[in-house]
N, CA, C and O of each residue as an XYZ file, in Angstrom:
608
protein
N       1.000     -1.589      0.218
C      -0.098      0.197      0.061
C       1.024      1.875     -0.214
O       2.082      2.199      0.325
N       0.465      2.348     -0.908
C       1.555      3.699     -1.288
C       1.586      4.541      0.510
O       0.723      4.863      1.326
N       2.512      4.584      0.467
C       2.685      5.794      1.933
C       1.079      6.752      1.927
O       0.048      6.736      2.599
N       1.416      7.246      1.183
C      -0.541      8.160      1.187
C      -0.790      7.999      1.478
O      -0.729      8.634      2.530
N      -1.705      6.852      1.498
C      -2.238      6.594      1.776
C      -2.631      5.303      2.947
O      -3.773      4.953      3.246
N      -1.032      4.597      3.622
C      -0.671      4.940      4.980
C      -1.568      5.798      5.908
O      -2.685      5.610      6.389
N      -0.207      7.329      6.019
C      -0.661      8.344      6.247
C      -2.189      9.082      6.593
O      -2.580      9.883      7.443
N      -2.857      8.300      5.370
C      -4.772      9.162      5.622
C      -5.083      7.917      6.129
O      -5.978      7.946      6.974
N      -4.620      6.831      5.874
C      -5.489      6.094      7.312
C      -4.964      6.385      8.763
O      -5.570      6.041      9.778
N      -4.223      6.803      8.753
C      -3.199      7.201     10.018
C      -3.543      8.223     11.000
O      -3.396      8.409     12.208
N      -4.356      9.148      9.411
C      -4.861     10.708     10.068
C      -5.706     10.315     10.597
O      -5.815     10.596     11.790
N      -6.839      9.360      9.853
C      -7.678      8.879      9.839
C      -8.226      8.845     11.258
O      -9.024      9.576     11.844
N      -7.429      7.583     11.684
C      -7.651      7.572     13.258
C      -7.364      8.379     14.178
O      -7.932      8.115     15.238
N      -6.704      9.263     14.190
C      -6.032     10.400     14.699
C      -7.160     10.914     15.010
O      -7.475     10.896     16.200
N      -8.440     11.748     13.626
C      -8.885     12.653     14.081
C     -10.837     11.413     14.731
O     -12.025     11.715     14.849
N     -10.472     10.832     14.822
C     -11.608     10.067     15.240
C     -10.741      9.432     16.925
O     -11.467      9.530     17.914
N     -10.067      9.154     17.038
C      -9.814      9.455     18.189
C      -9.777     10.788     19.045
O     -10.425     10.768     20.091
N      -9.108     11.910     18.725
C      -9.170     13.128     18.807
C     -10.871     13.513     19.027
O     -11.128     14.051     20.104
N     -11.784     13.324     18.285
C     -13.058     13.473     18.269
C     -13.640     12.759     19.341
O     -14.470     13.429     19.955
N     -13.488     11.750     19.708
C     -13.477     11.143     21.896
C     -13.236     12.261     22.549
O     -13.980     12.403     23.520
N     -12.430     13.156     22.371
C     -11.795     13.395     23.182
C     -11.852     14.852     23.358
O     -11.179     15.546     24.120
N     -13.131     15.338     22.199
C     -12.774     17.073     22.845
C     -13.231     17.814     23.728
O     -13.021     19.027     23.721
N     -14.064     17.094     24.806
C     -14.455     17.933     25.444
C     -12.583     18.091     26.312
O     -12.139     19.088     26.881
N     -12.162     17.282     26.187
C     -10.665     17.572     26.557
C      -9.572     18.763     26.051
O      -8.650     19.393     26.569
N     -10.243     18.690     24.700
C      -9.298     19.605     22.967
C     -10.363     21.306     23.587
O      -9.844     22.411     23.428
N     -11.303     21.216     24.016
C     -12.655     23.079     24.023
C     -11.150     23.485     24.857
O     -10.462     24.219     24.149
N     -10.329     23.066     26.585
C     -10.254     24.311     27.019
C      -8.638     25.218     25.644
O      -8.332     26.409     25.587
N      -8.178     24.327     25.025
C      -7.139     24.775     24.100
C      -7.800     25.533     23.121
O      -7.479     26.713     23.266
N      -8.705     25.352     22.041
C      -9.594     25.684     21.040
C     -11.030     25.671     21.608
O     -11.769     24.796     22.059
N     -11.112     26.866     21.423
C     -12.301     27.106     22.507
C     -13.250     26.647     21.281
O     -14.185     25.861     21.435
N     -12.825     27.352     19.798
C     -14.268     26.915     19.028
C     -15.168     25.725     18.919
O     -16.342     25.505     18.618
N     -13.736     24.811     19.427
C     -14.287     23.159     19.235
C     -16.186     22.994     19.998
O     -17.148     22.582     19.350
N     -16.202     23.213     20.699
C     -17.541     23.529     21.909
C     -18.583     23.829     20.688
O     -19.733     23.709     21.111
N     -18.551     24.099     19.630
C     -19.896     23.970     18.902
C     -18.889     22.836     18.318
O     -18.774     23.402     17.231
N     -18.350     22.079     18.223
C     -18.958     20.435     17.772
C     -19.093     19.424     18.813
O     -18.708     18.285     18.548
N     -19.718     19.745     20.268
C     -19.344     19.031     20.785
C     -20.661     17.910     20.808
O     -20.616     16.707     21.068
N     -22.200     19.014     20.327
C     -23.014     18.837     20.122
C     -23.197     17.360     19.487
O     -23.597     16.341     20.051
N     -22.750     17.560     18.025
C     -22.882     16.594     16.908
C     -21.927     15.654     17.268
O     -22.180     14.504     16.909
N     -20.341     15.937     18.213
C     -19.595     14.442     18.096
C     -20.355     13.473     18.852
O     -20.471     12.281     18.566
N     -21.028     14.267     20.155
C     -21.631     13.441     21.303
C     -22.879     12.546     20.136
O     -22.494     11.377     20.114
N     -23.476     12.614     19.708
C     -24.627     12.314     18.591
C     -24.414     11.542     17.730
O     -25.218     10.803     17.163
N     -22.431     11.747     17.437
C     -22.455     10.844     16.379
C     -21.563      9.802     16.750
O     -21.206      8.953     15.933
N     -21.038      9.818     18.369
C     -20.403      8.425     19.234
C     -21.048      7.785     19.548
O     -20.784      6.583     19.574
N     -22.714      8.493     20.112
C     -24.077      8.047     20.338
C     -24.139      7.036     19.577
O     -24.496      6.120     20.317
N     -23.981      6.561     18.335
C     -23.745      5.293     17.435
C     -23.048      4.402     17.937
O     -23.606      3.375     17.551
N     -22.096      4.077     18.615
C     -20.345      3.188     18.629
C     -20.875      2.867     19.873
O     -20.956      1.651     20.050
N     -21.267      3.571     20.809
C     -20.954      3.399     22.390
C     -21.969      3.245     23.389
O     -23.064      3.505     22.891
N     -22.023      3.029     24.206
C     -23.674      3.538     24.683
C     -23.243      4.462     25.565
O     -24.083      4.740     26.420
N     -21.797      5.261     25.674
C     -21.862      6.879     26.318
C     -22.096      5.996     28.394
O     -21.686      6.780     29.250
N     -22.414      5.218     28.725
C     -23.182      5.447     30.339
C     -21.714      6.722     30.866
O     -20.520      6.766     30.568
N     -22.554      7.540     31.697
C     -21.574      7.956     32.542
C     -20.873      7.728     33.080
O     -19.758      8.240     33.174
N     -21.429      6.679     33.724
C     -20.727      5.837     35.152
C     -19.352      5.049     34.448
O     -18.416      4.527     35.055
N     -19.568      5.151     32.919
C     -18.318      4.055     32.291
C     -17.109      5.068     31.264
O     -16.260      4.629     30.487
N     -17.400      6.440     31.590
C     -16.751      7.325     30.789
C     -15.060      7.385     31.393
O     -14.780      6.688     32.368
N     -14.445      7.887     31.019
C     -12.511      8.214     31.532
C     -13.427      9.420     32.106
O     -14.318      9.675     31.296
N     -13.469     10.119     33.094
C     -13.768     11.506     33.210
C     -11.751     11.944     34.273
O     -11.170     11.146     35.009
N     -11.195     13.593     33.856
C     -10.132     13.828     34.435
C     -10.735     15.448     34.503
O     -11.347     16.335     33.908
N     -10.134     15.104     35.550
C     -10.482     16.952     36.004
C     -11.865     17.913     34.958
O     -11.967     18.857     34.175
N     -12.808     16.724     35.736
C     -13.874     17.182     34.993
C     -14.317     17.322     33.952
O     -15.267     18.031     33.621
N     -13.363     16.344     33.035
C     -13.663     16.516     31.425
C     -13.703     14.763     31.421
O     -13.152     13.848     32.033
N     -14.911     14.958     30.119
C     -14.783     13.128     30.355
C     -14.837     13.323     28.071
O     -14.772     14.075     27.099
N     -15.049     11.521     28.733
C     -14.087     11.311     26.842
C     -15.879     11.070     26.769
O     -16.853     10.970     27.515
N     -15.450     11.059     25.087
C     -17.671     10.655     24.603
C     -18.162      9.270     24.995
O     -19.288      9.012     25.420
N     -17.098      8.358     24.782
C     -17.348      6.996     25.106
C     -16.699      6.322     25.569
O     -15.497      6.565     25.463
N     -17.108      5.170     26.295
C     -16.697      4.352     27.707
C     -15.681      4.178     27.979
O     -14.947      4.334     27.003
N     -15.042      3.847     29.070
C     -13.732      2.761     29.213
C     -12.864      2.176     27.828
O     -11.800      2.293     27.221
N     -13.919      1.601     27.829
C     -13.645     -0.320     27.084
C     -13.629      0.848     25.476
O     -12.582      1.361     25.081
N     -14.794      1.029     24.876
C     -14.410      1.561     23.856
C     -13.089      2.717     23.721
O     -12.547      2.727     22.616
N     -12.616      3.551     24.625
C     -11.373      4.024     24.594
C     -10.556      3.651     24.559
O      -9.734      4.297     23.909
N     -10.137      2.513     25.111
C      -8.845      1.480     25.553
C      -8.973      0.798     23.843
O      -7.900      0.627     23.265
N     -10.264      0.432     23.093
C     -10.236     -0.028     21.386
C      -9.706      1.107     20.692
O      -8.780      0.773     19.953
N      -9.960      2.292     20.669
C      -9.907      3.013     20.018
C      -8.368      4.055     20.269
O      -7.887      5.030     19.691
N      -8.049      3.349     21.253
C      -6.107      3.920     21.393
C      -5.599      2.876     21.107
O      -4.773      2.929     20.196
N      -5.960      1.086     21.953
C      -5.328     -0.164     20.807
C      -4.945     -0.186     19.341
O      -3.892     -0.564     18.827
N      -6.475      0.502     18.569
C      -6.448      0.032     16.714
C      -5.039      1.265     16.331
O      -4.201      0.941     15.489
N      -4.909      3.106     17.300
C      -4.175      3.681     16.981
C      -2.985      3.924     17.032
O      -2.378      4.439     16.093
N      -2.248      3.467     18.562
C      -0.785      2.597     18.981
C       0.373      1.015     17.764
O       1.526      0.652     17.530
N      -1.656      0.557     17.289
C      -1.248     -0.733     16.663
C      -1.414     -0.240     15.321
O      -1.275     -1.186     14.545
N      -1.738      1.228     14.498
C      -1.527      1.809     13.624
C      -0.145      2.676     13.321
O       0.027      2.744     12.104
N       0.493      3.097     13.785
C       1.582      3.698     14.380
C       2.359      2.628     14.154
O       3.056      2.692     13.141
N       2.455      1.372     15.014
C       3.582      0.680     14.802
C       3.220     -0.394     13.264
O       4.043     -0.931     12.522
N       2.630     -0.404     13.234
C       2.261     -1.825     12.489
C       1.732     -0.811     10.145
O       1.391     -1.221      9.036
N       1.985      0.234     10.685
C       1.828      1.171      9.068
C       3.226      1.457      8.695
O       3.741      1.179      7.612
N       3.865      2.116      9.833
C       4.901      2.877      9.490
C       6.486      1.913      9.367
O       7.422      2.265      8.650
N       6.483      0.519     10.345
C       7.619      0.309     11.508
C       7.531     -1.302     10.190
O       7.963     -1.703      9.109
N       6.777     -1.607     11.167
C       6.948     -3.723     11.076
C       5.634     -3.786      9.649
O       4.679     -3.031      9.467
N       6.084     -4.971      8.848
C       5.300     -5.511      8.163
C       4.480     -6.651      8.632
O       4.739     -7.308      9.640
N       3.417     -6.858      7.796
C       2.279     -7.832      8.584
C       2.190     -9.027      7.725
O       2.519     -8.855      6.551
N       1.798    -10.236      8.093
C       1.975    -10.949      7.012
C      -0.015    -11.833      7.645
O      -0.655    -11.589      8.667
N      -0.199    -12.369      7.001
C      -1.595    -13.096      7.240
C      -1.699    -13.061      8.306
O      -0.782    -13.711      8.809
N      -2.473    -12.557      9.180
C      -2.861    -12.626     10.482
C      -3.699    -13.592     10.590
O      -4.654    -13.439      9.829
N      -3.769    -15.025     11.552
C      -4.081    -16.103     12.498
C      -5.414    -15.232     13.232
O      -5.394    -14.292     14.026
N      -6.791    -16.126     12.476
C      -8.033    -15.604     14.041
C      -7.979    -16.002     15.285
O      -8.750    -15.575     16.145
N      -6.905    -17.008     15.539
C      -6.724    -17.596     16.583
C      -5.789    -16.091     17.859
O      -5.524    -16.051     19.060
N      -5.644    -15.354     16.956
C      -4.847    -14.257     17.579
C      -5.754    -12.725     18.333
O      -5.395    -11.903     19.176
N      -6.833    -12.867     17.660
C      -8.250    -12.099     17.590
C      -8.967    -12.931     18.876
O      -9.334    -12.620     20.009
N      -8.960    -13.920     18.221
C     -10.234    -14.561     19.909
C      -9.586    -15.201     20.653
O     -10.108    -16.069     21.353
N      -8.149    -14.902     20.690
C      -6.651    -14.993     22.226
C      -7.271    -13.116     22.970
O      -7.304    -12.798     24.158
N      -7.554    -12.490     22.102
C      -7.298    -10.879     21.666
C      -8.843    -10.901     23.005
O      -8.666    -10.627     24.192
N      -9.884    -11.189     22.555
C     -11.266    -11.403     22.365
C     -11.624    -11.580     24.261
O     -12.200    -10.853     25.070
N     -10.784    -13.226     24.378
C     -11.203    -13.441     25.674
C     -11.463    -12.565     27.121
O     -12.403    -12.663     27.910
N     -10.233    -11.646     27.164
C      -9.953    -11.077     28.594
C     -11.386    -10.018     28.718
O     -11.968     -9.702     29.756
N     -11.779     -9.530     27.046
C     -12.947     -8.446     26.901
C     -14.030     -9.576     27.624
O     -14.228     -9.556     28.838
N     -14.405    -10.126     27.115
C     -15.794    -11.718     27.044
C     -15.385    -11.964     28.786
O     -16.189    -11.730     29.687
N     -14.360    -12.337     28.947
C     -14.558    -12.521     30.373
C     -15.037    -11.460     31.199
O     -15.904    -11.650     32.053
N     -14.298     -9.908     30.896
C     -15.122     -9.053     32.242
C     -16.161     -8.545     32.468
O     -16.738     -8.087     33.454
N     -16.490     -8.766     30.671
C     -18.105     -8.448     30.441
C     -18.940     -9.487     30.922
O     -20.052     -9.089     31.267
N     -18.717    -10.800     31.057
C     -19.463    -11.715     31.356
C     -18.785    -11.457     33.521
O     -19.396    -10.894     34.430
N     -17.731    -11.982     33.551
C     -17.880    -11.543     34.699
C     -18.484    -10.351     35.643
O     -19.061    -10.697     36.674
N     -18.376     -9.004     35.340
C     -19.176     -7.792     35.806
C     -20.571     -8.102     35.353
O     -21.265     -7.563     36.215
N     -21.309     -8.626     34.551
C     -22.659     -9.287     34.184
C     -23.328    -10.013     35.749
O     -24.082     -9.713     36.675
N     -22.704    -10.823     35.408
C     -22.597    -11.435     36.613
C     -22.479    -11.373     38.075
O     -22.897    -12.079     38.992
N     -21.838    -10.399     38.007
C     -21.405    -10.096     39.424
C     -20.863    -10.813     40.536
O     -21.164    -11.174     41.674
N     -19.669    -10.871     39.475
C     -18.573    -11.248     40.193
C     -18.072    -10.231     40.769
O     -18.178    -10.376     41.987
N     -17.393     -8.914     40.392
C     -17.396     -8.059     40.155
C     -17.426     -6.812     39.972
O     -17.139     -6.600     38.795
N     -17.696     -5.540     40.717
C     -17.947     -4.248     40.159
C     -17.118     -3.925     39.188
O     -15.921     -4.212     39.159
N     -17.970     -3.076     38.036
C     -17.296     -2.435     37.313
C     -15.308     -2.077     37.403
O     -14.580     -2.794     38.090
N     -14.982     -1.361     36.913
C     -13.683     -1.597     36.966
C     -13.436     -1.016     35.570
O     -13.164     -1.600     34.520
N     -13.608      0.334     35.842
C     -12.430      1.766     34.341
C     -11.513      0.373     34.199
O     -12.026     -0.680     33.823
N     -10.114      0.490     34.538
C      -9.268      0.503     34.230
C      -9.085     -1.099     33.843
O      -8.164     -1.413     33.089
N      -9.876     -1.986     34.312
C      -9.866     -3.234     33.637
C     -10.362     -3.136     31.960
O      -9.698     -3.516     30.996
N     -11.844     -2.456     31.935
C     -12.055     -2.186     30.330
C     -11.350     -1.433     29.101
O     -11.612     -1.506     27.900
N     -10.365     -0.683     29.782
C     -10.000     -0.407     29.192
C      -7.800     -1.171     29.163
O      -6.902     -0.867     28.377
N      -7.778     -1.990     30.185
C      -6.193     -2.752     29.658
C      -7.170     -3.835     28.569
O      -6.620     -4.231     27.542
N      -8.452     -4.219     28.834
C      -8.646     -5.258     27.822
C      -9.556     -4.893     26.707
O      -9.908     -5.760     25.907
N     -10.132     -3.137     26.561
C     -10.314     -2.427     25.210
C      -9.202     -2.683     24.754
O      -9.378     -3.170     23.637
N      -7.436     -2.590     25.154
C      -6.550     -1.851     24.446
C      -5.809     -3.254     23.502
O      -5.216     -3.343     22.427
N      -6.222     -4.203     24.563
C      -5.558     -5.403     24.251
C      -6.633     -5.764     22.390
O      -6.437     -5.944     21.188
N      -7.260     -5.706     22.978
C      -8.201     -5.633     21.677
C      -8.427     -5.303     20.064
O      -8.708     -5.787     18.968
N      -7.965     -3.687     21.035
C      -7.835     -2.911     19.853
C      -6.880     -3.541     18.828
O      -6.882     -3.904     17.652
N      -6.187     -3.489     19.732
C      -4.233     -3.642     19.293
C      -4.416     -4.033     18.332
O      -4.247     -3.545     17.215
N      -5.049     -5.635     18.891
C      -5.384     -6.727     17.679
C      -6.384     -6.847     16.642
O      -6.538     -7.704     15.772
N      -6.832     -6.118     16.839
C      -7.466     -5.823     15.954
C      -7.850     -5.023     14.332
O      -8.514     -5.137     13.302
N      -6.851     -4.165     15.065
C      -6.152     -3.213     14.382
C      -4.933     -3.928     12.863
O      -4.515     -3.596     11.754
N      -4.852     -5.016     13.827
C      -4.180     -6.010     12.462
C      -4.700     -6.728     11.629
O      -4.172     -7.214     10.629
N      -5.839     -6.841     12.021
C      -7.197     -7.282     10.871
C      -7.555     -6.534     10.203
O      -7.850     -6.754      9.028
N      -7.653     -5.084     10.954
C      -8.383     -4.174      9.952
C      -7.456     -3.853      8.871
O      -7.962     -3.884      7.749
N      -5.920     -3.480      8.960
C      -5.278     -2.877      7.945
C      -5.082     -3.970      6.701
O      -5.176     -3.734      5.497
N      -4.577     -6.105      7.805
C      -4.698     -6.507      6.753
C      -5.960     -6.771      5.521
O      -5.974     -6.913      4.298
N      -6.830     -6.746      6.475
C      -8.222     -6.644      4.899
C      -8.197     -5.067      4.058
O      -8.699     -5.024      2.935
N      -7.724     -4.084      4.532
C      -7.909     -2.349      3.739
C      -6.490     -2.852      2.769
O      -6.507     -2.340      1.650
N      -5.588     -3.541      2.973
C      -4.659     -3.830      1.980
C      -4.902     -5.210      1.052
O      -4.133     -5.509      0.138
N      -5.683     -5.741      1.294
C      -6.078     -6.978      0.159
C      -7.383     -6.172     -0.514
O      -7.544     -6.286     -1.729
N      -8.126     -5.524      0.107
C      -8.983     -4.375     -0.841
C      -8.424     -3.440     -1.312
O      -9.107     -2.850     -2.149
N      -7.217     -2.940     -1.093
C      -6.647     -2.034     -1.787
C      -5.867     -2.451     -3.207
O      -5.573     -1.830     -4.229
N      -5.696     -3.740     -2.770
C      -4.498     -4.474     -4.153
C      -5.371     -5.440     -5.044
O      -5.007     -5.922     -6.117
N      -6.867     -5.688     -4.276
C      -8.475     -6.000     -5.149
C      -8.252     -4.433     -6.345
O      -7.830     -4.248     -7.486
N      -8.707     -3.770     -5.462
C      -8.859     -2.608     -6.325
C      -8.153     -2.046     -8.257
O      -8.527     -1.605     -9.343
N      -6.527     -2.672     -7.226
C      -5.468     -1.996     -8.006
C      -5.265     -2.929     -9.470
O      -4.665     -2.500    -10.455
N      -6.000     -4.495     -9.359
C      -5.443     -5.473     -9.487
C      -6.894     -5.342    -10.905
O      -6.779     -5.818    -12.035
N      -8.213     -4.528    -10.341
C      -9.133     -4.656    -11.587
C      -8.664     -3.240    -12.393
O      -9.324     -3.033    -13.411
N      -8.044     -2.645    -12.210
C      -7.744     -1.270    -12.812
C      -7.077     -1.463    -13.877
O      -6.708     -0.505    -14.556
């Protein structure tokens, strides 16, 4: 895949992450406040946005829950590594399954009442799944790119 397309992909992932961090950005760029209602509604399409599960620091909150924050930051970190540094061979599905098991167990244990919800655990399991999930996402994009390239 061409470097230009890799840079566009990485930029889109950064914009996605900046979007759900808008409350942290507003104090530095006041005009960003106008985007808040739109972004809040936009991210409600991909996350439940339960106020008790949002990451809040100094009165500012993410627009997605701790688990989604982890998934998206995992995507961002893996994108930085795999787009620009490490070549990806076709991944085996077992890695995705192994990365998803901790999240599945966390949701299950919380749901049946074994322990209380932990933003830290949700964030970490999200980071794990997002980091590994990016490899599959990127591999699929590369295949799509080369398929389109062959048809031309």
